[in-house]
N, C-alpha and C positions, 0 to 999 in steps of 0.2 A: 485673694486670688480668684475666688468665685465671681466677685463683682467684675474684676478685670476681664475674666474670661467671657462673662456675659456681655460686657460692653464691647469687647473685641468682636464677639459674634454678631452683635447688632450692627456695629460699624461695617463688618464684612458683608453682612446681608444687605445693608443700605448701598454699599459700593457695588455689589452684584446687581441689585435692582437698577441702580443708576446706569450701570453698563448695559443692561438689557434694554432699558428705555432709550439710551443713546443709540444703541444698535437699531432698535425699532424705528426711531425717528429718522435714522439714516435710510433705512429700507423704504420708508414711506415718502421720503423727500423726493420730489421730481428730479429727473436727471437734467432738465433744461433742454431736452431734445424735443423740438417742435417741427422739425423737418428732416427728412432723410432721403437717400437715394439707394435703390437696390441696383448695384452694379451688375453687368452681365455675368451670369453664372457660367463658370468654366465647364466645358464639355470634357469630362475625364473618362468618357466611355471608350476611348481609343479608336473611335470611328468618326472622322470629320463629317460624314453624312448625317450624324446625329446633332449637328449644331442647331438645327431648327428646334430640337427637343429642349436643349438647354435654354435657348432663347425663349421658348414657350413657357418654361418654368419661371424664368425671370419675369415675363409678362404677367403670369397668373399671380405671382407673389406680390407684384406691384398692385394689381387689381384688388387683392385681398386687403392689403394695408391701406390703400387709398379710400377704403370704406370708412375709416376713422376720420371724421370731419376735423377733429382738433389737430390732426397731423398732416403736414404738407408732404406729399410723396411725389417725387419727380417722375414724370411719365416715361414710358418705354422709349419713345423716339430719342429723347435726350440721352438717356443712360446708354443706349446702344452705340452712341457716338464714341464711347470709351471702351468698346470691345477691343481687346488686344492692345490697349494703350500702355505706354510706359510712364505715364504721368503719376506723380505721387498722390496718395489719398488726400492730403491737405490741399493740393492744387485742384484736384477734381471737386472737392467739397467747396472750395472757394468759387469755382466757375459755376457750380450748380446752386450755390448759396444754401447749403444744407448744414445741419448740426452733426449728422452722423451718416455713415454708409454701412450697407450690408454687402458683404462679398462672400462668395462661396463657390460650390461646384455641384455638378449633377453627374451621377454615374448610372447608366442604364445598362443592365446586363440581363438578357432574356426577358423574363416577366417581372424583374425586380428593379426598383428605383431607389437610389439613396441620394438625399439632398443634405449637404453639409453647408452650414452658414455661420457667419460670425458678425457681430454688431460692434462697430468701432466708432467711438466718439472722436470728432475732429474739431479743432486742429491738434488737440492734445495727444492724438493717436492712442487713446485709451480703449483697450479691449474690454467690453462690458459683458459679452456673452458669446458662447460658441457651442454648437450642438450639431449632431447628425441625426437624421430621421430616415428610416427605411421602410419600404412597404411594397406591396404588389402594384404593378402598373394600374390595375383596376382601382386602386385606392390612392392614386396620385393626388387627387384633389384633397383628400383627407390629410395626406402628408403635408401638402402646401399650407393647409389651414393651421396645422400644428406649428409650423414654422412662424407663420404670421402672428398667431396668438402669443407665442413665446416672445417675439420681438415687442409686441404691444405691451405685454406684462413687464418686460425688462425696462422699457423706457418710462414706465409708470405714467402714461398719459391718460387723460380722461376718455373713457370709452362708454358710450351710451348703451342701455340695454338692447336696443335694436342692433347696434353695431356688434355687441357681444354675440348676439344670436347669429348674425351674419357670419362672423368669424368661426362659429362653431358648426355651421351648417355646411356639409359637404356631401355630395352624392357620389355613389359608385358610378363608374362610367365605363362604357365599352372601350377597351384599350385601342382598338383599331379606329374607332370613331374619333377618339381624342387625338390620336396621331394625325389623322387627316385634318382635324380642326386646327391643330398647331401649324401644320404645313400651309393651311389656308391663310391664317393670320400672318405667317412669315412672308408669304407672297403678297398679301394685301398691303403690308407695311412698306413694301418697296415703292409704292405709288407710281408704278409705271404701267403702260398699257398691257405689256406682256405679263407682268406680275398679277394684275387684276384678272386677266383672262384665266391664268392658272389657278387663282384663288377660287374662282367659281367651281372649277372641277373638284378641288379639294373639299370645299364646303358641301358640295352635293354628295361627295363620297362619304363624308361624315354623317350626313342626314340619312343616306341609304343604310349605313351601319346602325344608326340609332335615330329613328324617326321622331323621338321625343327630346332631342338635343336642342334646347332653346338657343344656346350660344352659337351653334352652327347656323341656325336660321338667321340670327342677328348678323353674323359675319357675311352671310350670303346677301342680306339686304344692303349692308354697307357697300359691298362690292358692286352690285348692280347700280346702286345710287351713283357711284363714281364713274362707272362705265358709261352711263348715260349723260354725265355732266359735260358741259361744253369745254371744260379744260382738257378732258381726255378724249371725248368724241369717238369712243370705240363703237358705241351703239347709239341709235337714235333714242331720244327720251321716250318716245311712244313704245319702243320695244323694251327698254331697260327699266323704266320707272314702275310700271305695273308689277313687274317681277320683284322689284325691291320692296314695294308696299306689301305684296302678298307674303313675302318671306318675313317681313317685320311683324305683320299681324300674327303670323303663326308663332313667332318667337314670344310675343306677348301673351298669346293664348296658352302657351306652355309655361311661361314664367313672367308674370306681370311685375315682379320685383326687380327684373334685370334692367338696370339703368341704361346700358348701351342699347337695349332693344327699344327704348322709348326715343332715343336720339335718332335711330334709323328712320322710323316713319316720319318724324318731324322734318327731316331733311327732304323727304319725298313729298310730304304734304305741301311744303312751301315751294319746292322746285318744280313740281309737276302738277299737283292739284291746285296750286295757287291759293291755298287756304291758310293765310297767315295766322289767323286766330287759333285754329286747331294746332298748327305747328308750334305756336308759342306755348300752348298748354303742355304739349309733349316735351319740348325742350326743358321747360321748368321742372317737369316731373323727372326727367332724366337726371338733371343736376341735383334735385332733391335726393334721389336714390343713390346717386354716385357722384358726390361733390368733387372727387379727385379725378374724374374722367376728363382729361384735357380736351378731347375731341368734342365733348358736350358743350363746353364753354366756347370752343373754337367755332363750332357751327352755329351756336346761339348768337355769337357776335355778328355773324353774317346776316342772321335773321333780323337783328336789331337795326343793322345798317340798311337792310332792304326796306324796312318800314319807316325809315327816316330818322331813327334815333341814334345818330352817329356818336354822340358823346358817350352814351351807354354802351354802344358797340365797341368803342375803343377800350373802355374800362373792362368789358367782358373779355376782349382779346388779350388784355394785359394779364387777366387771370389764367388764361390758357398758356401764355408765355411763362408765367410764374410756375406753373405745373410742368411745363415742357420747355425749359429755358434755352436749350440748344437744338431744338427741333427745327430743321430747315423749312419744313412745310408751314409750321405755325409762325415762325419769324417772317417768312416771305409773305404770308397772307396778312400779317400785321402791317407790313410795308404797303401792301395794296389797299388795305382799309384806310390807312393814313392818306393815301392818294385820293381815294373816293371822298374823304372828308375835306379835301382841298388843302392838304398840308404836304405839298410836293417836296419841299426841302427836308422835312422830317422823314418822309418816305425814302428819299435818297440815302439819308443817314442810316435808316433801319436796314435797307437793302445791302448797303456796304458792310454793315455789321454781320448780316447773314452770310454774305459771300466770304467774309473773313473767317467765319466758323467752318464753312464748307464751300470752298471755291468751285467744286465740281457740281454743285446743285444748280441745274439749268434754270429752274423756275425763279431763283433769286436774281439771276441775270436778266430774265424777262421783266421782273417787277422793277428793277433798277432802270431798264430801258424805257418802261412806260412813264416813269417819273421824269426821265430825261426828255421825253417827247413833250410832256407838259411844260417843261422849262425851255422848250425849243432848242435843246442841245442834241440836234439830230445826228451829228457825227458820232457822238458818244453812244447814243441809242443804237445806231446801226452796229457799232462794234460789240456792244453787249448782246444784241440779238444774234449776231453771227456766232458768238461764243456759245449762246444757249443752244443754237441749232447744232453746232459742232459737238456739244456734250451729249445731246439726247436725241438727235435726229430732227427732221423737219416737222415738228408738231404743228398742227394747223394754227394754234394761237400764237406761236413764235413767228410763223411765216406771216400771219396777218399783221402783227405788230411791226415786223420788218418792212412790210409794204407800206404801213403808215409812216414809218420813219423815212422811207424813200420819198413818199409823197410830200412830206414836210420839207424835204431837201430839194424839191422841184425835180426829182428823178422819177417822173410819172411813168416813163416807159418801163422802168424796172418794177415799179409798183404794179403796173398793169400785167406784166408777165407773171408775177406771183399770184395775182388775182385769177388769171386764166388757169394757172396750175391748180389752184384750190377748187375751181369750178369742175375740174376733171376728176377730182378725188371723190371717193364715195365711202360713206359710213353706213353700211347696211342699205345701200341703194340711194343714199341722200348725201349731197355735198355738205361741208361744214357751213351752214347758212349764216350763222351769227358772225363768224370770222369774215365771211364775204361782205356782209353788211358793214362791218367795221372799216374795211378798205374803201368801200364806196363813200363813206362819210369823209374819210381822209382825202379822197379825190374830188370832193365837192359835189358828188352826184347824190343829192338827197332822195330823189325819186327812186333810183335803183336801191339805195339803202333801205328805204321803207318797203319796197317790194320784197327784199330778202328777209326783212324782219317779220313781215306778214307770213312768209313761209315758215319762219321759226315759230310764230304764234300757232300756226296750224299743227306743227310738230310737237307742241307743248314744251318749248325750250325752257331752260332755267332762267327766269327773268332777272336774276341777280346781275347778269351781264349788262343790263340796261343802266345800272348805276355807274358804270365805268365812265371816266372822263372822255373816252373815245366817242361817246354819243352826245356830248354836251352841245354840239352844233345842231342837234335835232330837237333839243328840249323845248324850244319855242314853237316848233312845228305842230299844227293842230292834229295832224295824223299821228304823230308820236304821242301827244297828249291823250288821244283817244285810245291808243294801244295800251298805255299805262292804266287808263280807266278800266278797260276790259279785263286786264290782268288783276286789277285791284291794288295797284301801287299808288303811293302818294305822288302828286304832280307838282 
């Protein structure tokens, strides 16, 4: 009996050890999750005016998780398309091409914030983890970091020491400054002239509350960069870009490890200082620090295109699309990049795909129209541009392209009428010179086109517009070649 008891004990111990080892091996085994989407956190505060706060929490959680290079995290613009959606999680995961989703809610009451989140593996609809975290508004970033760390640990993905340190580092922040910052990003992400103008006020409010807030300076830099860009033309480059550069430098002075803050000056160095080499260094640094920042890849793609590296530009833009798969801005710009690379049919296909995702996005109709113009499908181009103008107002770039389509249809009187209207417009005292030059090219007046481009040169316009096919008729002109040389672009 003694031997049998001993044997039974040994067998029992062996089975127990095996069970423990089996459990440990399961714990260590990767979940197979290599990509995820943080769906818009629900605002459970009972106050619809707090939506920006819940959206901001979503954005910050995405930013934290995107620091893990081994994990593909879908960017904010794409996930926000699913705010209030009734689509099932497997359907959303399929559209975003992810292995898992994070969903949850935010409750803000007085000076307290509670974030509740759960991790769900799809398409199996397997709930892997759920937890609630609460803290003072001043500790919001700490709470967000706790959620991000818990998710990274749960999916058992490889996290480098630098990424671990980044996930653990969170500073206390002035609640009012943070509130203004979130409102600024909320407005900036609308990508409208009115939204950008409001964003400036919010970011400046955040900086006034906390002069050492690097992210607020970075947001201000991004906003001025777009306000001075030819697509929005709210301010002249000479007024907007120095402000953008100053804000970006201040952000880097405060926090050199902030990837977004490196992308901001890169955009300005290229678009205003015309220093492609310095811009390239900053873009690469931004991507190295924040590989999951879709805007970094997006803007870097435009840089590569500007210096004549179209193949690499398309590959980089595909990375941006991979990170932000249903972003109307990224998808529209991908269509335009394909057009610049002389793939008009592919550009049309991409624009139609973008419109299918978001029929109300005016820029997508504009990009489709540009490709139609290249294919000499002027009637279709006119219809798309009229729709773009109906959706968003008579943006100078939409009006200029409509005038080009009219000129292509031999409706020169209508093109000239739009040209005259643009000349009467003023952006901080200056008409939209690049758009006017585009129309003159379409009307066959190269002399006037060059005159207006020279005005753009004096105003330090973003030279990226010169890549567009609308200027192809000028490429063999010695004056245009000289303009490219002075800017430092390939001829």
